[in-house]
N, C-alpha and C positions, 0 to 999 in steps of 0.2 A: 651385420652378424644375426645367424639363426638363434632365437631364444632357446634356452634348454627347455625339454619338457615341463620340468618343475616350475621355471620362471613362467612357461605359458600359463600353468595352473594357478600359479598365484595371481598371475594378471587377470585370468577368468574369475577368479572369486572377487579380487579387489573391484573389478568393473562390474560383477553384480551386486555388488554392494554400493557401490557409487550410483548404479542407476536405480536402485530401489529408493534412494534417497528422495524424500517428497511424495512419492507414490505409496499411500498407505494400504492398498491391494498388493503390493509386492510380494513376493517370496524368494529372496536372493538365492537362498540354500537350495532350493528346487530348481531354480533358473538354472542355477552352474550346474547342478546334476544333470537336468536335462540336457543342457548343452553339450554335456560329458558323453551322454549315452547317444545321443545324435553322431558324435565321433566314431563311437564304436560301432554305430549300426552304418556308417559311411564307410566303415575301414580307415578313418583316417586316425585312429588309434587302437590301441590292443591292449589285452589284460596283460601281456607283459610291459607294455610300455607303462600302463598304469603302474606296474609292479615297482617299475624304475624311479617312477615319480615319488612312491612312498619310500622308496630307498634313502633317495635323496632328503626327502622331508626328515625322515629318520637320523640322518646323518646329524643335520642341522639341529634338531632336537636334543640328540646325545651330545652334541656340543655344548649347548646352553644350559643341560641338565648338569653335566659336569662343573662348568663355571658357577652354577646356581648353588652345587655342594661346597665346592671351595669357598663362595660368600656366606654362606648360613652357618658353617662350622668356624668361620674366622680364619681359615687357613691362607686366604688372600688379603688379611689384614696388616695394619703396620707393624704390629708387635708379634714376633715370631713366639711360639708356643713356649719354648725354655725360659725366655726372657719373662713372660706372663706368670710362669709358675716362681720363678726367682722372685718377682715383685710380690706376689702373693705372701710369699715365706717371710719376704723382709719385712712385710706389713702386720704379720702376725706378730714377729720378735719385737718390731718398734713401730706401734700404731702411730706414734707422734714421732716422725725423723729427726728432730730434733732433741728429743728427749732420749733416757737412757731405756735399753731394752727391758720387757716387761722380765719377772722371774722364770725362771726355768721351769717350775709347775705351772705357771700360766701357760707357758708356750706349749707344754706337754698336752695341756687339756684341750689346747686348741687344735693339735694337730694328730692326737690319738684318739678323738672321737669320731666317727665316721659320721660327716656331714651331708653326705650325697652319695647316691647310688646311681649306677647304670645296670637297668637289669635287660637281661636279653629274652626274647619271648620267641616263640614259633607261629605268630599270625601269619595267616596266608597271603603274605605280601611280597612272595619270591616272585618279582612281576619281571626279572629278567633272568635269562640264562646266566650258571655261576660265572662263567668264563666272561661274558658281557659284563655281569655287575663288577669283576673285576677291573676289566679294563676302564668302566666309567671311575671306579674309584681312583686309578691311576691318571687317567685324563684330569681329574679334579687336583690330583697332586702334582701335575705339571708334566706327566708322561704322555705324549701323544699316544693313540691306538694306532695299530698297525693294521689297515684293511677293515674292512665292514664287517660287524659282529651281528647275529641274528639278534632279533629284539625280542620274539615270542618267548613268552616264559615256558618252561619244563615244570611240570608238577614234581615238588621234591618229594622223596620218602623221609620217614623219621631220621633215617640214618644221615640223608643228606642234609636234613636241618641242622641235626645236631653238627655235623662237620663244618658245615658254615658257622655257626653259631662260635664254635671254637675256635677257629680261626679269627673271629672278628674280637672276641675275649683275650685272646692271646696278645692281638695288636693292644689291645685295652690296658691289658697289664703292664706292658711295656711302657705304655704312658705313665701307668701310676707307678711305676719303678722312678721314673724320671721327676714325677711329684714329689715323692719320698725324698729323691736324692736332694731334691731342692730345698725341702725343709732340713734334710741332715747339714747339707752345706751352709745353710744360714746359722744352725745352730753349732757347727764346729767353729765358726768364726765369732762367735759370742761367748760360748761353753766349751772350749778346747779340752777339759779334762773329763766333760759329762756327757758330750752330744753323743758317745756311742750306746746310750742308756734308752735313747729312742726310738720308737716304732712306728714312724709318720704312716696316718691309714686316715685320712681326712675325706676320701672318697673310695667305694668300694665296688664291686661288680657282682653280679647275681644272676641266674639264669632258672627258665623253667622249660626248657627245651628238653625234652623227654621226661617230663614229670607232671605234664599237664593233662589229666584226665577229664575235663571238664567236656561233655560230649564228644568224647572220642572214646573208640572201644578198640584201639590197635596198638594201646600202649599197655603192655601185662607188666605184673610184678618185676617179672625177672628183665623187660626192658629198661625200666627205671633203676634196677640195682646195676644191671649192666654199663648203662650211660654213666651212672653216678661214680661205678668205678672206674670209667674213661677219665670223668673229671679230676678222680685224685691221681691216675696215672699221668696225666697230663701236667698236674701241679708237680709231682716229685722230679717228672723228666724235666719240667722247667728248672725246678731249684739245683738238679743234678748238674744241668747247663751251665747255670750261675757259680757254681761251685768249681765246675771242669776249667772256667776261666781264669781262676784265681791258682795263686801257687798251692802247690800240694803239701808243702811243710806245714801250712796252717790250716787245711782243710782235710786230711785223711781221714779222719775219725767221721766227720760228715758224710763225704763222700761215700764211705762204707757203709754207715748206715741208711743212707738214701737208696743206695744201689740194693742194698738187701730187702728194703720194703718195696723196691719196684719189682723184683724178681717176684714177690710174694703176690703182688696185686696183678701180674702178667698170669701167674697160675690161678689167680681168683676168677681172673677175666676168661681165661680158657675153658674153666669149667662152666661158667654162666649157661644156662639152657637159650638156645636161639629162642627167634620169635615164634609167637604161638603158643598153644597149648604145651607145656612140658611134660615129659613123661615123670613118672615117680622115680623113677631109677636117676634121672639126670638132674632133677631138682635134690635129689638125696645124696649124689656125687659133689653137688654145687655146695649144698650146706657142710659137709666135711670139709672141704678146701677150705670155707670162710672160718670155720672154725679153728682148723690146724695153722691156718698162715694168719689168724689174727694178730698174734704179736709182733710176728716179723713186719706184716705189712702195714702196723700203726693203726691205732683209732685214735690219736691224739696227736698233733706235733710236739708235745712236751718233750719226748725224748730226744728230738731232734734240737729243739730250742735249748735245751740243758747243754748240748754241744758248744752253742756260738760264743759263751764267754771266753773258753780256752781258745778257739780260734782266732777271736779278736786280740788276743793276749799275744799270741805267737806271729800277729800281722806285720809285717815288717815295715810299712807305711800307711799314711791316712786313705791313699786311694784303695786300697785292699780293705781296709777297714769299711770305708764308705761302701764299697761292694757287699760285704757282707751284711753291714745293716740294712743297705736295702733290700737284699734277699731274705732276711730276717723278718722284717716289717712285711712283705707279701705274705710270708707264711703266717704271722700273726693274723693280718688282717683277714685272709681267706681259707686260713686252716689248712684239711688235707684235701684241697679242690681248686680247681682254677678260678671258680666262681661260687659265691653262696648258693643255696639250694633254695628254689620255692616250688612247692606241691600245690596244685589248683584240683578242684571239683567243684559241684554245685549244691547249694543249700538242702535240694530235694534230697541228694544221695546221702548226705548227713542224716537228715530227719528218718529216713526207712532203717538206716543201722541203727540209730539210737532206740527205735521201735523194738529192734529184734533184741537188744539188750536189756531194755527194761520195760515190759509189757504196760507198765502205768503211763508209757508216755505214747500210747495210740492216740490217734488224732493229730492234726496238723495246729499249728499256732495260729493260722488264718481264722479259726472257727473261734468266735469271740465269746462265747458261752463256755468253751474249756480254757481261755487264756491263763485265767488264775490257779487253776488246776495244774495245767501243764506247767507252769513254772515252779509251783511247788513241789511236783511231782520231781524234777528234775534237778531241783538244789537236795530234794531227799536221795536221790540217785548218785549224784556228786559226791553228798556226805558219805555214803556207804560204799564207794567205789573202791575197790583195791586193783592194784595192777595182777593182770594175769601174764604167764608165760607166752612168749610169743616165738615161733619158730617156723623152718621154710614149709614144713608140713600143714602148718594152721593156714599160711599164706595161700596154699594152693587150694584148702578146702573152704576158704573163705569166700561167700557169695556175694557179700554187699561190700560194694565198692569202696565206700567210706571207711569203712573196718579195714577193708584189704590194703587201703592207702595208708591208714593210720599204723599198721602194722608192718608196712615197707618202711617208712618213716623209722620204727623201732630197729628194724634191721640196720638200717644206715647210721644208727647212732650206735647199734651194737658193735657191727663188723667191719664200719667203712669210716666214720671220723664222727666223733662226739664232741669236738669241739667249737662246733659253731651253730648257733639255732636255725631250724629249718622253719622258713615261711611258709603257714597253711591258708592259702588264699582260697576264700569262699564265694563263687558267684552268685548272683540273685538272691543276695540275703535281704531279708525283709522282715526279721525278728530277732529281737534279741537272744530266743529261744535256740535258733542255729549255732550261736556263740557257743551257749553253755552245751549244746549236743555235741559240738567239737570237743570241747574241755573234757567231756565226760569220755568219748572215746580215747582222748589222750590220757586219761587217767587209767583207763583199762589198760592200755598198751604199754604204760608205763614211762610216757614221752612228756607229760603234761608241761614239764621244766624245760623241754629240748625244743618247744615249737613254738611260733608266733603265731596265733589264729589272727586274721585279718578278713574283715567283711569287705564285701565289693561293691560301691554304690554307685550305679550308673543309671537306671531308670529314672523317667521325671518324678514319681511319687518317692522313689529312695531319696531324693537329692533335697525335694521339696519339704517332705513332711517325714518320712520313716526313718530316714539316716539316724538323725538325732534320737528318734524313740529305739532303734536298735541298740545303739551306744549304751543309753540310759537302761533299758531293760535288763542289759548284761551287767552293767555297773550295780544295779540293787541287789544281785546276787553276791554274797558274800564270798563265794568260792571264786567267782571271777574277779573282785577285787583283790582277793589274795594272790590268785595266779598272776595280775597284772605287778603286784609289788615284786613277786619273785622273780618274773621275767625282766623286769624293769622298762619294758616299753609298750605303750600302746598303738598298733599296726592297723591303718587304714587304707583303703584302696579307692580309688577314683576312677571311673572310666568315661573316656571321652567319645566312644564307637557309638553304643545305644544311645547315650544322652543326646550326641549330635544329631543323629538320625530320626530321633523321637521329638525332640523339642528344639533342634539348631544349634550350632556350635555356640554362637554367642551367648544364646539364653542358658545354655548348659554352664559355661564358665561363670556366668552370675550366680547359678543355684549352688555351684560345687563350691564356690568363694564363701558363700552364707554358710554353707553346711560346717566349713572348716572352721568358720569364728563359732558358731554354736557349741564345736566339738569342744574348743579351749574354753568355753565357760561351764559347760559339764565337767571337765576334769576338774576347775576351780571348785566348782560345789561340791563335788565328792572327796574334795582333799587329796587327789591325786595329781597334784602340779609339780610333785617331783618325778614323775613319770619323763621317758624321753618319748615323743610323738613320730611316729614312722609316717610320712604323706607320700604313699606310693600313687602317682599318677600315671595310668595305663593308657596312654595317647598312642598313636601312630605318626607315620611321616605324612600320611595323608592329610589335606588341610581339613577334612570331613570328620578328620579323627584327632584334632590338636595340634598338628604340625605345622608350627607356626611359619608364614611366608616370609618373615623376616629374619630368620636364623635362630641360633641357640640361645643368644642372650636374649632376645625377645620371647623365646619361647618360655625359658625359665622364668621372666616376668610374668608372663601368661598363667602359667601353671602353680606359681608360687606369690600372687601378688603381693606388694609392701604391706597391705592393710593387715593379711594373714600372718606374715612374719611379725609384725609390729604386736597383732594380738597375743601370740604365743610368748613374745620377748617378756610384755609386760607381766605375765605371769610366771616369768622364770623358768619357762617349759621348753627346754631343749628340743630341738626340730631336725628329723633329717629327712631331705627330700630325695625321693626315690623318682626315677623317669624313665618309661619303658623305651626300647629301641626295637619295635617289632619286625620280625621278619626280616626277610631280604632287604626291603627298603632300610630297615633301621640299622641293618649291620653295615650300611653302606659307610656310615658315619664313622665305622672303625675299620674301613676295608684296606686303608693302608697305613703304615705307622704316622705318616702325616697328618692324616685325617683323624686316627685317633687320639694324637697327642693333642691336636687343637680342639677335639672334642671334649677329651678330660680337662684341658684348661678353661673351657668355658663352663663345665660342671661347677670345677673348684673355684672360680671366679664369683659366680652365684653363691655357692656355699660359705663364701667367706665376705660376701657383700656386705657392707654397714646398714644399719637399719635406716629409713628415711628421715630426714630433720625437716623441720621448718612447717609450713603451711600443709593441711591434710590435702590429697588429689583432690581437684575439684568433683570428681564423681561422686566422693563422699560427702563433701562439704555441701555441696547443692546437687543431691542425688533424686531430687524429684523426678527430673525429665528421664533420666537413666533409666532409673528402676520403671516407671512407666513404659520405656522404651522396649525393655527387656521383658516385662510383662506380657505387653502385647504381642511382640515378636513370639514368645513362647505359646500364647493361646492360637495364633496365626497358623504356628506351625504345626499345633495340635491338630487344629481343623484340615489342615492339608493330609496329615498324616491320615486321618480317618476319612478323607475324602476318597469312596472307590474309584474315582479316575485316576489317582496319583499311584494306587495299585497297578492298575490297567496300563497306565503310562509306563510303569516302572517294570512290569512283568511281560509286556507285549512281545518283543524280543530283545530287551535290554541283556537279561543275563547270559543271552548267546553271543553275546558281543565279547565276552571274557573268556578269555583260556583260565584253565586253571591254575590258582597262584599258590598251593597250598595241598594239604591231603584232605581237607574237606569239600564236600559237594558245593557248590553255590547255591543250586536250588533243590527244591523236591523233585520226584518224577511223578507223574501221573499214572494211576492203576493201570492204566492201558498204553504205557509207553508214551514219551514224548515230554516235553515240560509241560508241570503242574500249572494251572491256572492260579496267578498270585492274587489273592483275595484282601492280603493286608500286608504292608511292607514287612512285618514281623515273620512272613514267611521267607523272606531272604534275611540271610546274616548279615551283620551291620558292614563288613568291608566291602561285600559284593554289592550290597545297597548304594554305599557312596559311590562305588566304581561306576554303577550302571548311570548315576546323575554325572559323572566326570563324562561316560562316554555318550550322553546325549545333550552335551553341550549346556547345560544350566547346571550346575551344584547349587541347588536350591538348599540345602543344609548349612549353607555358609551364610546365606541373606535373606531367604525368605521371612516374610513378617516384619522386617525393618523399615520397609519402605513406607508405611502409612504412619507410624510413630514420627519417624525422619520428617515428613513432608507436611504433619501437623504442626511442627516447631521445628521448622529448618535452621533459624536462628541459634536455639538452644544446641541444635545438632552440631551447628558449624562451630561454636563457642567450645563445645568439650571436645570435638576432635582436635580443637588447636592447643588447648589449655591442660586437658586432661590426658597424663601418659597413660594412664590405666584404661581409659575409654578408647583411645586412640589404638593400645595395643590389641584391644580386644576386635575394635573394626577392620583392622588389618585384614580378617579374615573375610570380611564383607568387601572389602577390595580387592581382595584376589578372587573371590568369586565373581564379581562384575568381570575382573580381566579374563576368566575362564568360560563366561557365559554370554550367549547371542540368542536373545527370545528367536531370530529369525532362524537359526539352527533348530533349535527345538521344535518351533512351529514345522520346519520341514519333515521331523520325523513322526511329529503328530498327525500333520497333513498326509502322510504315505500311509497311515492306518485308517484314513477317511475314504470309503468308497466313491466319494463326489469327488475326490482328487482323480481318479481313475477314468472315471466317467466324464470329465472335463476333458482329461489328456486325450481319451478316444474319439471326442468332438472334434479335437484339432488333428490328431495326427494324419499325414497324407502317406503314410508307409503303408503299402499294400499288407494285407493280413494283419497289421499292428491292432487295429480296433478289435478284433474278436480276441486277441491276448489280453486287451487292457479290461474288456467287459468281463473278462473271467476272472482277472484279478478283483475288479470291482465285486463280482458275486462272491468270491472266497472271502474277502473282508468283510463282506454284510453278514456273513455267516459267523466269523468270529467275533464279531459285536463288539471291537475294542474302542472306533473311531470315536462316537459320541462323547463316551467317558472321559477319553485323553482330551479332546476339545475343551468340554468345561473345566479340568483342572489346568488347561494351559491358560485358560482366560484369568483363573484366579492368580497363576503365576505372573504372568504380563503385568496383571493390573498393580501388584506389589513391585516388580522390576522398574517399571514405569517410574513409580514414585519416588524410589531409592535413587533410580539416577536423576530424578530431577532435584532431588533434596542435595546430593553429592557436591560438595564444594568445587566449582570450577568445572571441568568437562569430565565426566565420570568415566573410570576406565572401560576400555573395549578388548573385546575377543582380537586376537591377531589374525592379518589375513590367513598366515600359514596354518593355524589351528582352523579357521573357517574354511578353509580348501580341503583339508583332510575330511571335515564333516560332509563337504559337498562331494567329494570323491566316494565316501562311503555310503551317501544317499543313493547316487549312481549305481553302486554296486547292489545294494539291497534290492532295488528295482529290477535290476538286471535277473538278481537268482527268482525274485518272484514272479517274472516273465518266463523263466526258465521252468519253473514250478507248475506254471498250469498248461505248459507244451507237453508233460509225463503223459505219455499214452493212457487210455483206458486198459485196465486190466482186472481179472476175475480175482474177488477178495480171497485172500489166502493166510491163514492164521491168524484172523483178526485184524489184518492189514488192509486198508481199502485204498483207494486212490484218493480219494476225498480226505482221509485222515492223514495221507502223507503230503497233501498241498498245504493244509493247515499247518503242519509241522515245518514244512519249508518257509511258509509265510511267516512263523516266530522264530526263523532262522536256524531250527534243529537239522542243520544240513549235515553233519556228520553221520548222525545216526540215520537219518531218512536216506541218504545216499548208499549208505551199507544196506538198508532194506531195499532199495531200489535194485542195486546189484544183483539181489537174489532173484529178483522177479525178471530184471532185463541183464542176463550173464553175458559178460562179454565175448565169451568163449563157450562152445558146447562141452559138456561135459566130458572128461576123457576116455569114459567106457564106451563112447560112442565110437572109437576108433576100433573095438574091438570084434573080433569074427565072429558072427552069430549064426555062422553054417548055413544062411539063405541069402537068397539075394535080398542086398539091403533097401530098406525103404528110403525115401530123399530124407537128406539130412540138412536141415535149413542153417545152420551154424548158430552164431551167438546173434547178440543185439548191438552189431556195430554202429548202427546208425543213433540209436539211444545214447550209448555210451559216447559217442564222439561229440554229438549235438547237445546233449541234455547232461549226462551226468559227470562227466570231466570238466565242462565249464562250471558247474556248481560247485565243484569241489574246488575249482582254482579261484571262482569269485569269492568264494567264502573264506579260503585261506588270504586271501587279499585283505576282507572284512576285519579278518583277526588281525592281521600286520598293522594295519591301521590303528586298531585298538591298543596295541603295543607303543606304538607313536603318541597317541592321545595321552596315554599314561606317562609317558616322557615330558610331554608339554605341561602336565599338571602337576609334576615334580613327585609325584608317588602314585601307588595302587590303592585306590580307594580314599 
């Protein structure tokens, strides 16, 4: 029986790897790519057949990703989600199964304080088309997909992001209803006459989709208000549906009031100006509608909550009462929104707005000569600040983005929902002055008691040095301490994307854990241990951003390690753990009701997990080796990031391997068009940075820097892996990195940038005309001058990789043949694109476009834009006006450039489309984008 094309490809990859064993000079990835290239040259293989191979491998990767999703959420576990929730509720009521239940007040405190939260963000990880993502979620839930689905992502609009988030949140709310029902059911059995007084809400949901203005200019104030009104409409429609399923004789007043509110919200939405710059008349009409409909639309759920006691009294049975209590719990937990609201901006925006409001705040907190003066000045400004009126006209007139966002928050609390606090997230926070500036703007807008100011700590400096100082600087202000006491909680955000790309994921978790422990000490020192602390971990599904390879249980232990939980508990500080579900990849965990139930069950299990008992984890008891290992890894990774060769390797053509997966650009453009030269990783955004490492077959952010320390003391390394749950939990990222990496694959990409590789190939080819093309590629690569720097950084990566694999217990994990084959196939296609690039005929420069410039762009895989330009130089057909009669004998018409189109431009487009298709499959293999 003849092997299928994909089976032949896998066999070719496996044979290339086998043949390379024992040969230190072999390059199996390039060998396999060259074999495929020769098949193309000989006509034994076509691009169409290659596409079939990729599709077949994609189907296999899709199935495995679905199985992994089910495994990581616990959907495939032995205990169904409903049973897990019932066990949690029972344990909360009877911690000791053989003893009496706890008092109702204790049970109420346990289930009515939010202990955990899922936060939905719009990070650019929409790595699959929406329908394909839905099919993946269904497959994970046991529904086999019908036919093939496209895998390449389609960049979402803000509306797309919102719609996908809202669908995931709706599934999450359904799961929270089941959680509430589990607690209510347990209470009904123990306190049959008092259970209906409970509003269980141990887990809540939040979202910043449509409210995140950090680095975005496409979200206007009216967009935020419109989307927030839509969240209100979704909440009211949800409540209407819940009531509609119950007997009318007990729910009629509630139904009527909800219908009235819905109609008013619909009118407000209809009046909201569209995206873009609104006209004064449109904004004025919107303001009038908001004001006129405010009472009918409700600005707090209290009028609805007041109607529930009568409905419960009129209910005929416990099942109806249970449904009413579940609906009420969701309303109490989330107010007039499907999810809590987070807004976000960066620190510099706040500083600029504060300076405009208080001239004494000129200058920045980074100037040490002015720090004391600035803190004194802002304390004075806080003392003197008085709330100012906020109206829609002021929103239109305000130029400072931070002030405008704070005014938008004021409008939300006035006209949409005043029942729940709004989280005010601040990226790039490096000074306590930033928190005080946020408080100043909040006081001026009259919302200082309606917002929760939260700094983001993500950079190495913030995690190791500045984070603690930021909190302490703010706590020194009596105004900030008073503010915290009024709102009752301190909210902190910890980032895993930038920290992972700058210091490595494993070193980052060590620094984040240490910072959380220092915050616990700070609160005790300032006599603020009565506050609740919210620890919001903004990680992603990607391994490079904290998405744990071993599933949600392991993820929560990674984000919220036992030592941190114990430290806050010892001080009597209640903690809420919030965790991010970023973009399309994150929404998959709520992609079906079954997945959402499993995910909520895992969140709730961690929220109610008992504190660790017995001996401390070995990593803390004998932490010298681990501390040295993490410190060494951080130093090594910092050296890698600062190595110019690392930027050269990432930026050569890596960004071009990626389709857009969000609304932000992956990379900057140069002034003359085409991709800009990447001189430092900071010039790439964090998620694309991580995605490029995935696509190059070497996710260094998961394991680089660990090899040297592990090799120095392999026995201690093995001991901790075996006996320390915390250490092995962190090292799971290194294990996953080894499984997704192969130095031979990376060597193939790096060697492709080396002109010497092409000279060697020219020396050995026997194909007529091919030596000249290979020499032309070598010359063009020499002009780009990326090869030497990339080779240098490859040696750095290779040395540590060898050390880590040697130190790993047993046989170190290795890349699968399937993933290796995908890389080999893509190397072949990249080489084919480069050979086509140097075949572009000479042409006269036009509008700053030269042949040399376009060849360089094609070498960096800027294929789509370059081919669009070549279409202008070599049009497929003559312009239509050539067919007109110009009243004289016509001169010769030579038609279009059919040969160039057929032999160069169309093959370029086809090959590059396949390159991107492979990238989509590689993302599936890696479990997430970036």
